[in-house]
N, C-alpha and C positions, 0 to 999 in steps of 0.2 A: 504494500500500500504506500503510495507516494505521500510526500509531506502535505500537499494540497488536499488530498482526499482525507487524510488523517485529521487535519484542522477542521474540515467541513463536518466530519463525523462527530467530533467533540462539540462543535458549536450546535449541531442539531440535538445532541444528547442534552446539552445544557437547556435548550429550548423545551425539550420534552419534560424537564423537571418542573416547569411552570404550569403544566396542564392541570394538576390538582387544584391550584389556586384559581385558575380560570373556570374550570368545570364546576367548582363548588364541592362542598362536603358530600352532598347527595350522590354525585356522579364520579367523584375522585376514585372510588374503589370499584366502580362498575365499568370504567373505561380507561384506556391508556393509549398514548401515542404508539403507533406501530411502525410507520415509515413516512417518507416524503416522496411524492411524485411531482416533480416540478415545484409549483407553488401550492400544491394541495397536500395537506397533512392527513394521512390515513389514521383514523382512530379506531382501535379494536374495542368492541363493546361486548359486555357480558351476554346480552341477548338482543333480540330485535326491538323489544320495548324500549330499552335504553337508547338504542340507535335512533329510534323514532323521536323520542323526547329530545335528544341532542340535536337532531335535524331541525326540529321546530325552533330551537334556540340558537341556530347557527349564526345568525346575524349578530346577536348579542355576544356570543362567544368570540367572534372575530374582532369585535370592538374591544372586548376585555383583553384579548390576546395581543392586540396591536403594540402596546408599550414594550412588552417583552420581546416581540419580534424585532422592533426597531432597535432596541438596545443591543441586540446581537447582530444587527445589520443583515437580517434575513428578510424573506418575503413569503408570507402565507396569505393566500387570497381565498382559500376555500378549505373546508373540511369534508372528508368522506368518512362516514361512520359505518363500520363493517363488523357485524357480529360473527362472521366466519373467521375472523383473524384472532378471536379470543382463544387463549390457551389455558 
């Protein structure tokens, strides 16, 4: 793994740590960041109900996530909530 890819992975990992604060206590243990595809963050969800609830709150979550994203000089424009990624 090159230096650039390594730095990118660390930065994304740091961003993932903020998910619990953004999602709130109710969803922090039922969802977690899974990966990034371009500017879309894939969020693994415990089940389809959690994915649906978070989808309904997507706009609010993006607004709450914005300061963390900017502080790390990243870009997150969308979330994809996927119960199939939950382990």
